[in-house]
C-alpha positions as CSV (number, residue, x, y, z in Angstrom):
1,M,0.3,82.8,194.5
2,D,2.9,80.2,195.5
3,F,5.2,82.1,197.8
4,K,7.4,79.0,198.2
5,K,8.6,79.0,194.6
6,T,9.5,82.7,194.2
7,E,12.8,84.1,193.2
8,A,12.5,87.1,195.5
9,A,15.5,88.0,197.6
10,P,15.4,86.5,201.1
11,S,17.2,89.5,202.6
12,T,17.5,93.2,201.8
13,I,19.1,94.1,198.5
14,T,19.6,97.3,196.6
15,Y,17.4,97.8,193.5
16,N,18.0,100.0,190.5
17,R,15.7,103.0,190.9
18,N,15.2,103.3,187.2
19,E,13.9,99.7,187.0
20,I,11.4,100.4,189.8
21,D,9.9,103.6,188.5
22,Q,10.1,102.6,184.8
23,P,6.4,101.4,184.4
24,T,4.9,104.5,186.1
25,E,7.7,107.1,185.5
26,N,7.1,108.2,189.1
27,I,9.0,106.5,191.9
28,Y,6.4,107.5,194.5
29,E,3.6,106.0,192.6
30,A,5.6,102.8,192.0
31,I,6.4,102.6,195.8
32,S,2.7,103.1,196.6
33,V,1.6,100.3,194.3
34,I,4.4,98.0,195.7
35,S,3.5,98.8,199.3
36,K,-0.2,98.0,198.7
37,R,0.7,94.7,197.1
38,A,3.0,93.9,200.0
39,E,0.1,94.5,202.4
40,Q,-2.0,92.1,200.4
41,I,0.8,89.5,200.4
42,N,1.3,89.9,204.1
43,I,-2.4,89.2,204.8
44,E,-2.4,86.1,202.6
45,I,0.7,84.7,204.3
46,R,-0.6,85.4,207.8
47,K,-3.9,83.8,206.9
48,E,-2.2,80.7,205.5
49,L,0.1,80.5,208.6
50,I,-2.8,80.7,211.0
51,E,-4.7,78.0,209.2
52,K,-1.7,75.7,209.3
53,L,-1.0,76.3,213.0
54,E,-4.7,75.7,213.8
55,E,-4.3,72.2,212.4
56,F,-1.8,71.3,215.2
57,A,-3.4,73.4,218.0
58,T,-4.1,71.6,221.3
59,Y,-6.5,73.3,223.6
60,N,-6.6,72.8,227.3
61,D,-8.2,74.6,230.3
62,S,-5.0,74.9,232.3
63,L,-3.0,78.1,231.8
64,E,0.0,76.7,233.6
65,E,0.7,73.9,231.1
66,I,2.5,74.9,228.0
67,F,2.8,72.3,225.2
68,E,5.5,72.6,222.6
69,N,4.3,71.1,219.4
70,K,7.2,70.2,217.0
71,E,4.9,70.5,213.9
72,Q,3.9,74.0,214.9
73,I,7.5,75.0,215.4
74,E,8.5,73.6,212.0
75,V,5.7,75.4,210.2
76,S,6.7,78.6,212.0
77,K,10.3,78.3,211.0
78,F,9.4,77.6,207.4
79,Y,7.3,80.8,207.3
80,E,10.1,82.8,209.0
81,R,12.5,81.7,206.2
82,L,10.2,83.0,203.4
83,P,11.2,86.3,201.7
84,K,9.5,89.3,203.3
85,P,6.3,90.6,201.7
86,Q,7.9,93.7,200.4
87,A,10.6,91.6,198.6
88,L,7.8,89.4,197.1
89,A,5.9,92.6,196.0
90,I,9.0,94.1,194.4
91,Q,9.8,90.9,192.5
92,E,6.2,90.8,191.2
93,W,6.5,94.5,190.2
94,L,9.8,93.9,188.3
95,E,8.2,90.9,186.5
96,S,5.2,93.1,185.6
97,K,2.8,90.8,187.4
98,I,1.0,93.6,189.3
99,Y,-2.0,95.2,187.6
100,Y,-2.4,98.9,188.5
101,R,-4.2,101.9,187.2
102,N,-4.1,105.6,188.0
103,T,-7.7,106.6,188.9
104,S,-6.9,110.3,188.6
105,E,-6.1,109.8,184.9
106,D,-9.3,107.9,184.5
107,N,-11.3,110.8,185.9
108,Q,-9.7,113.3,183.6
109,A,-10.6,111.4,180.4
């Protein structure tokens, strides 16, 4: 997923509860699905950030020398400005981009 081109809110906003629980008709189930997706998104973003920072990493044996790499700082600032994973997950949920299923209903059938 391209997190850079998302329409998710960059800060906290209030959502309509009825829109959130409409697909499942259960607010707790909807929040559970959204939170699991937010964890997945967080892992993806963290992995991508670490990979980009590794490109600019400079290794030395001296613990006393600290290097400030401007490229690393810019990459970090870019990722700090991205919407939070929960905002991205809520946006995906509202756009019906998250596939989910209730396994307890599958077992009853």
